[in-house]
C-alpha positions in Angstrom: 148.2 86.1 136.3 151.7 85.1 135.5 150.2 82.4 132.8 147.6 85.1 131.6 150.4 87.4 130.8 152.4 84.7 129.3 150.1 83.4 127.3 148.1 86.6 126.2 152.0 88.1 124.7 152.0 85.6 122.4 151.2 85.6 118.2 148.7 83.9 118.6 146.7 86.4 120.9 147.7 89.0 119.9 147.0 88.5 116.5 143.5 87.3 116.8 142.5 89.9 119.0 143.9 92.5 116.9 141.9 90.6 113.7 138.6 92.6 114.5 139.7 95.9 115.0 141.2 95.2 111.0 137.8 94.6 110.1 136.2 97.2 111.8 138.6 99.7 110.3 138.0 98.5 107.1 134.5 98.1 107.0 134.3 101.9 108.5 136.7 103.1 105.7 134.2 101.5 103.2 131.6 103.3 104.8 133.2 106.6 104.5 134.4 105.7 100.8 130.5 105.1 99.8 129.3 108.4 101.1 131.6 110.6 99.3 134.4 110.3 101.6 138.4 109.3 101.2 140.1 109.6 104.0 142.6 107.0 105.8 144.5 106.5 108.5 148.1 107.7 107.3 150.5 104.4 108.5 147.6 102.7 106.6 148.2 105.1 103.2 151.9 104.9 103.5 151.7 100.7 104.1 149.8 100.9 101.1 151.8 103.0 99.0 155.2 100.7 99.6 153.2 97.6 98.8 151.9 99.1 95.9 155.4 100.2 94.6 156.0 96.1 94.7 152.8 95.5 93.0 150.4 94.7 95.5 148.0 96.8 94.8 143.9 97.3 95.7 142.3 97.3 99.1 141.2 93.6 99.0 144.9 91.9 98.5 146.6 94.5 100.9 143.7 92.8 103.9 144.9 89.8 102.3 148.4 90.1 102.6 147.9 91.2 106.5 145.6 88.8 107.3 147.6 85.4 105.4 151.0 87.0 106.9 148.9 86.5 110.5 147.5 82.7 109.6 151.7 82.2 109.1 152.6 83.4 112.0 150.5 81.9 114.2 150.9 78.8 112.3 154.2 78.7 113.5 153.9 79.5 116.7 151.3 76.6 117.6 153.5 74.4 115.5 156.5 75.0 118.1 153.9 75.2 121.0 150.9 74.2 122.3 149.0 77.6 122.7 145.4 76.8 124.3 142.9 78.9 123.5 140.0 80.4 126.7 138.4 82.6 124.8 137.7 84.8 128.4 141.2 86.0 127.9 140.1 88.2 125.4 137.6 89.6 127.6 140.5 90.6 130.2 142.4 92.0 126.9 139.4 94.5 126.6 139.6 95.3 130.0 143.2 95.6 130.0 143.3 97.8 126.9 140.4 100.4 127.8 142.2 100.5 131.6 145.2 101.4 129.9 143.5 104.0 127.3 142.5 106.1 130.5 144.9 106.1 131.9 147.4 107.0 129.3 145.6 110.1 128.5 146.2 111.7 131.6 149.9 110.4 132.7 151.3 111.5 129.3 149.6 115.2 130.0 151.4 115.2 133.2 154.7 114.1 132.0 154.6 116.8 129.3 153.1 119.7 131.7 156.4 118.4 133.8 159.1 118.1 131.4 157.2 122.1 129.6 155.1 124.1 131.7 151.8 125.0 130.9 148.9 124.0 129.3 148.7 120.2 127.7 145.6 119.4 125.6 144.9 116.1 126.3 143.5 116.2 122.5 146.8 116.8 121.3 146.7 113.0 119.3 143.8 114.1 117.5 143.6 117.7 116.1 141.5 117.8 112.8 140.1 114.7 113.6 138.1 115.8 116.4 136.5 118.4 113.5 135.1 115.1 111.2 131.6 113.9 111.5 131.4 111.5 114.5 131.8 108.1 112.2 134.7 109.2 111.0 136.4 110.4 113.8 136.1 107.1 115.4 137.1 104.7 112.2 140.1 106.8 111.9 141.2 106.4 115.3 141.1 102.5 114.8 143.0 103.0 112.0 145.5 105.0 114.0 145.1 101.9 116.4 146.0 98.9 113.5 147.8 100.7 111.3 150.2 103.1 113.5 150.6 100.1 115.7 151.7 97.9 113.0 154.3 100.8 111.4 155.3 101.8 114.1 155.5 99.0 117.1 155.9 96.5 114.7 158.5 97.2 112.1 159.5 99.6 113.0 160.8 99.3 117.2 160.1 95.1 116.7 162.6 95.5 113.6 165.3 97.8 115.1 165.4 96.0 118.7 166.2 93.0 116.1 168.5 94.4 114.3 169.9 95.8 117.3 170.2 92.6 118.6 172.0 90.5 115.8 174.3 93.3 115.8 175.1 92.3 119.6 173.6 94.6 121.1 172.9 94.1 124.7 168.7 93.5 125.0 167.6 95.5 127.3 170.6 98.3 125.7 168.3 97.3 122.5 164.6 97.5 123.6 165.6 101.0 125.2 166.8 102.5 121.9 164.5 100.8 119.5 161.4 102.4 121.7 163.2 106.3 122.3 164.1 106.1 118.4 160.7 104.4 117.4 158.6 107.2 119.3 160.4 110.0 118.1 159.5 108.9 114.7 156.4 108.5 115.3 156.0 111.8 116.6 157.7 113.2 113.5 155.4 111.3 111.4 151.8 113.7 112.5 154.7 116.5 110.9 154.8 115.1 107.6 152.2 115.7 104.5 149.7 117.5 103.1 147.2 117.0 106.3 150.0 117.7 108.9 150.0 119.2 112.5 151.6 122.4 112.6 155.1 121.8 114.4 154.7 122.9 117.8 157.0 121.8 121.2 154.2 121.3 123.0 152.4 118.4 120.9 156.0 117.4 119.9 157.1 115.9 123.3 153.0 114.8 124.2 153.5 112.8 120.6 156.9 111.9 121.8 155.9 110.2 125.2 152.7 108.7 123.4 154.9 107.0 121.3 157.2 105.8 124.5 154.3 104.3 126.0 153.0 102.8 123.1 156.1 101.6 122.6 156.5 100.6 126.0 153.4 98.5 126.0 154.1 96.6 122.5 157.5 95.9 124.1 155.9 94.5 127.1 151.9 93.5 125.9 152.4 92.6 122.4 150.9 93.8 119.4 147.3 93.5 119.7 147.1 95.6 123.4 148.9 97.6 122.1 146.6 98.3 119.0 143.3 98.1 120.6 144.9 100.2 124.0 146.0 102.8 121.0 142.3 102.5 119.2 140.8 103.0 122.3 142.4 106.0 123.6 141.9 107.6 120.4 138.3 106.5 120.3 137.8 108.5 123.9 139.0 111.6 122.9 136.6 111.5 119.6 133.9 110.3 121.9 134.9 112.9 124.5 134.9 115.7 121.7 132.2 115.4 120.3 130.4 115.4 123.4 
């Protein structure tokens, strides 16, 4: 098991594991667009806007840039060390992600209740998504997994951690600060923009604690498991809400 956990935290496994999630989201978004819908995940839109300001525009160019960046990281890693590819590990990673997705909702709800009291809505991270057609809700959930984890965990949590370590802060302290700050920003992100949720202490706390859980999972298990856990968690809530 130690070999499994060490190996699957590498860029090679994380990025290869996350690739089908990206493909499923983009295909789903195309299907929604073809029938007249145009909704995409907010983190996806934000990243596209930032890259468009630098001259990179269009879905194909954006997705190609992500794939190229992932390919470079995998190539550099495999040059430095041999990372054996075991197909069975990907099945274990999926099972692991599904288990975390099932556990997180209840754990975060209990933590929110312990802090604030009162009734905690398990689907606090979904809101209006539950009212969309099933396909739309599932596609947006997949987008949350890939793009929110890319933005808030890889770029924000990982970037802040690297900056703090470079500034001389101890790694343990840097990790805690990066996780807490990124979780706060992750929660606040849901209350900004034209489709923002109404700001409430209960839901903000729920999302903040969810951000802590996803950020900690990213630091411990890597991007791939964090992305699929987030996606499956949201998909489970959409399916439960539609049932």
